[in-house]
N, C-alpha and C positions, 0 to 999 in steps of 0.2 A: 199355553200350548202343552199338550200331552206328549210325553216322550215314551216311545215303546222301548222298554228295557228288555234286552235279550236275556233269556234264561239259559244258563249253561249247567247241565247236569254232569256230574262226573263220578267215577268210581275208580278204585284201585284194583289191579289184577296182577297176580304173580306171573312172571315170565322167567326164562332161564337166566337172565342177567339181573334180576332184582324185581322191581315192581313197576308196572305201567300205571300211568294216570290217563284214563280215557275220558275225554270230554265230548259231550254231544249237545247239539242245538235241536230245535224242532225239525230241522231239515236233514240231520244226520250227523255223522262223525265230524267233530269240529277241530279237535287237537289231541295229539298223542305226545306225552313226555314220559320220562322214566327216571328212576333213581336206582343206582346199583346198591345203595346201602339202606333201602327201604325207608327213606326219609319222606314220609307222606306229608308232613307239615311243609317241607320245602317245596314239594310239588304243588300243594294247595296255594302257597304264597306265589309261586310262579304263575299259576292260573289267574290269581287276583291281579297280578301285575300286567298280564297279557290282556285281560278282559276287565279293566277297571270300572267300566260302566254297566257290567252285566250283573245279574243276580246269579250267584253261584250256589248250587245245591248238591251236596253229596247225596248220592242215591244208590240204590241196589243196582248191580250190574244188569245190563240188557242181556238176557239169556242168549239171544242169537249172536250178538256181537262178541260176547265173551267166548262162546263156543267157537266162533271163527278164529279168534286169536289162539285159543288153545289148540285147535286143529292145525293151524299154520306152524306153531312152534313144535308140534309133535310130528311134523313132516307129512301130515295127512291132507292138508289143504294147499292148493297151488294158486288159488285166486280168491280174493275177497269179493263178497257179493253185497256188502253192507253199503248203505247210502252214505255219501260223503258230503261235507259242507266246508271245503277248504278256504273259500273266499280269497283267492289270490289278489295281490295288490296292484297288478297291472295285466293288460291283455297278453303281453309276452309271457309272463309267469303262468298265466292260465293255460296258454297253449303248451308250454313245457310240461306242466303237471298233467294235463289231459293226455298228451302223447306218452308220457312216462307210464301212465296207468295201463297202456296197451302192450308193455313189454311182458313177455311170458316169464314164468317162473324158471329160474336157472339161466336166463339170457342176460347178457351184459351189453353195454354200448358205451362209446366214449362221449365225453362232453361235446366234442366237435360233431359227432354223428347225430346227437340229439339236437344240436343247434341247426344242422342242415335239415333234419326232419321237420322242424317247425318253421322252416323257410328263412332262417337267419344264418347262413353259412358264415363262419368266422366269429360267431358270437359264443364261443365255448366258455369264456369267462362269465358272461351274463347267465348262461345256463348254470354254471357253478354257483352263482349268487342265488338263483332260483332254488337250487337244491338245498343251499344252506338255510333257506327260509321256508322250506317245505313244512307245513303244519301237521302233515299226516305221514311221517316216516313209517316205514313198514308197509302200510296200506298203499300209499303212493311211493313205490319202491325206489327211492333215490339211491339206495345202496347198490343198485344195479348199474349205476353210472360210474365209469372209471376214467382216469386220465388216459391219454393216447398210449402211454408206455405200459399200460395194464397194471400199474401198481395200485395200491389201495387209494392213494390220494388222501384227501381230507374228508372228514365226516363229522357233522356237528355233535353227534353222540360219542365220538371217539372212534379211532381206527379199529380198535378191538371189537366194537359193536358191528361195524360194517363187515369185518372179517367173519364174525359169527353168523350174520345174516346171509352172506354169500355162501359160506360153508354149509349152512342149513339147506341152501338151494343146490348144493353140489358144485359150486363154482370155486375154483382156487385162483385167487388173484395172481397175475403173472402169466396165466394161460391165455391163448388167443381169445380175442373178443368174439362172442357169438353174434350172429346177425340179429338185429332187432326184429321183433315180430311185425312191426308196422311198416316195413319196407315193401 
């Protein structure tokens, strides 16, 4: 029996907090990780652990994707247009990630509001778990989801990364939540 081995191409790209590792499949953006100390070997190991059955190939940056990231970090891009391939692990996580992609630049919402928006009022903790496993942070903007008290809350990449991304979008944690675009 032949097994179709997924090919994951990846490249490293500088960003204001270090270096991004951007991984793609034939369908689009597959994974985003980063290192603040430019440890590309650690990022490559993390990819091998996450995709143990894939063929990993370091490649030249995709010019369009690389440009979109550069424009976003320069404050010139408000919305990503690149194809994504997040492959959520459950229908609930897929609904959460899809809804989150419709929040506008500079808007925030609470975990509870996002749970309600996907038809699961009271599932704020489950939304938090979906955010923690988001394979495409920045592009699927989980940094825009805040606890009900408007604090930063937790962020897989560290609270300082979440604060940086929110400040880039002109949001100061602790200010009133802005109405989500998908209401």
